[in-house]
N, C-alpha and C positions, 0 to 999 in steps of 0.2 A: 503494500500500499502507499500509496505516497505521504510524505510526513506535511506536519503541518506547515513548515515554511512556503513548499512547493505548491502546498493547498490553496496559501492566504496570495502570491501571485497569481495565480491562476483566477482566484475570485476576484481580485481588483484589477485585473484586466479583462475579465470579461463584464463586471462593473463600470469598465475605464474609470477607477476611482485609483487617484496619485496620489503615494504618499502623506502631503501634506493635505490632501483632503481628507482622508483618511483620519488625519489626527485631529482634527475638526472634529469629525462627525463621531470618534469614541472620545476626545479628550484622554486619547494615550500621546505620549510624546512623540516625537517623529525618529527619536535619536531610538526606542524602543522597535517601534514600526521597521526602523532602515536593519536592527541586527536581528529581529525575524526575517526579514526576505534574503537578511547574509546569509541564512543558517547559523549565526552565532549560537542563537538562543529559541528556545519555544516560549512561545508566552503560555500563562498560568491557567486556569478554567475560567478564571472567574471573568480574564480580559479575551479567553477566546468566545463566550458567551457575548460580549460587547461588542467583540467583530462580527461574529455572525452575524447578530441582527441591523448593524449599519450596511453590512453586503446585503443584507436579506439573503443569505444564504444557509445551509442546514450545520447545524455547530457540528454535526457528526461527521458529515462529509470534510469539513474543514479538517478535522483532526486523523482524514486518513480513510475514515469508515467507506465501502461498499453499497454510497447510500445514495439517491440522486442528490445534485448539488443542493439546488431550491426545489420549494412546491408551487413556485411557479405553475399557471397555468398556460396552455400552449396560447392562448394572443397575447398572455405577457410576454413570454419569449418574443412572437413575432413584431411586438410592439418593440422590446426593450434591442431585439438586433437592428431592427430597419431606423434605430432612430440614431444608430451610427454611421449611420450611412449618407452620401452626398447626398443632396436632393433630387440629382437627376435618378438616382438608382432607388429615392424613395418616391418618386412618382413612378416608377416600373414596378413595384412592389403595392402599389395602390392600385392601378390599372389592373391589375393582372387578379390581384384582390376583388375589384369589384364585375371582374369578367367570370370569373366564379361563384361568388354572390348572384350575377345573371341566370349565370347557367342553371344554379340550385333551385332557382327561383321560377327558370322558364320567362325570364324578363327577354320581352326582346328589344334589345333599343334602336332608337328611332335612327334613322338613318343621318351620317352627318354629311352636311354641304359646304365645302371651301371650293376657295381656287388653289392650284398649286404650281408651281413654275416649273414648266416642262423643255428641257433643251433640245429638242427633235425628237426622232425617231432612232430606233434601234431595226433593223431588220432579220426577221424570223422566217425568212424564206429564202430569197438567193442575193441579198447584199444591196439592193435599188439604191440603200439612202444612208448617207451619211448622218452620224451626229453633229449638232452643229450650235455655235457659239452666241447663238439669237434667242434666250428665254423668250415662253410668250407664258401668260399667265391665261389655263383653261380651267373653265369649271370642273371639281370633285368631287362625288357622293362616297362617304368610306371614312374609314378611321388613318389618317394620312403616318406610316411610321416616322421615325426619324429618321433621315439621307439627308447625302452629301447634292442628287441631281436625280428629278424623276425625269422620263422618255418614254414615247409613244411604242409600243408591237405595231412593225406595219409588216403583215402576215401572219401564218397559221401552222410554221415546223414545231413552235414548240404549244401546241395544243397537248393532252385539253390544260396543262399549266396556264398556260398564257392565252389569251384572244388575240385577234386581229383590232389594231387601235387601243386595245387595253393602257393603261398607262401604270407602269411600273417605278419602282422606286430602288434607287441606287447606293450604295456606298463606297466612295472613292479607296478604290488598291488595285496594288502593281499585281499583286498574287493570291492565291488561291488554293484550296483542298477538292480534288478529288471528290465527281458530285456538287459541288458546288454552281450555281446558275451566275453567270456572270455577263458581266457586258464585254466585248475585246474587240478591239481593230485586229481583223484578216485579208491579209491583201488590200489595207488602206480603204476598209470598209468595213461597216460596223455590225456586230450583231449581236443578239441574246439568247447564248445556248447553255449548255450544261457541259461545262470543264470534267475530263475525265483523263486521269493518268492511272494506268496499270498495266499488265503483265502488255497487255497487244500496244501500249505504247501510249502517246499526249496525243487528245480530239477533242474538238467541242463538238459534241454530239445535237441534235435536233432530237425534242423525243416523240414530236410525229414521224413514226418509222417510215412513210413515203420521203423522206429525203436523208442524204445519204453524209454519212460522219464525215467531218471537214480536219486532215490529220495537221498537227502540230510540228514542223520537221523543217528543214534548212531551205524545205523550198517556197517555204510563204514566210511574209512576212506578217508576225503574230503578235497581241500587248495586251493582255488586261489591264482593263482599265476600272473597274470598278465590279465589286458582289453584288446582288439582288435581292435587297432585304422581303422575304416574305412574310 
């Protein structure tokens, strides 16, 4: 079992409490707390109960027993953990929780109507259109994910994932994992394809099997410029 000193460190990290703050919460000198944390001494029983109360942890856990750290409910744990996240990640947690709540209660959210800045089109066919640098605001109905730019799909080679003229959202990157859907230049034309790299080699793949794979080799100029946010 862990000793008191290690458990105290874990509890303070879990609660995000610094030694000076723990000293204020318990009226225990900072030097005593420092000595406990360093492993020089262990606290007496009466101090352990005071510390456990201040940190809201189980005193038996604090002295090394194989019991839960605290009697917190799951909502308490979610709150305590999410409060340590930055604002962006807190929003992600909230949006996911709201989605789960709506699914549980069969709440059908109203369509969200907005405008998005579209930077042009990418081919889901034979490469007849290039990505351009003249964004255009267009109406969009639905949830807009975090993205760097949006484009319109031109063609049907990525059915059933994407339909012709569908707006898709992209995060800028020059690298991708095998299996991700990417935006890529291929012989100076912009495509949306699935990037695959396996024992058969690297290639861009259409989900519509009526279209041939596009091999990535020295005979073609290729560059991944984004990953589609699904």
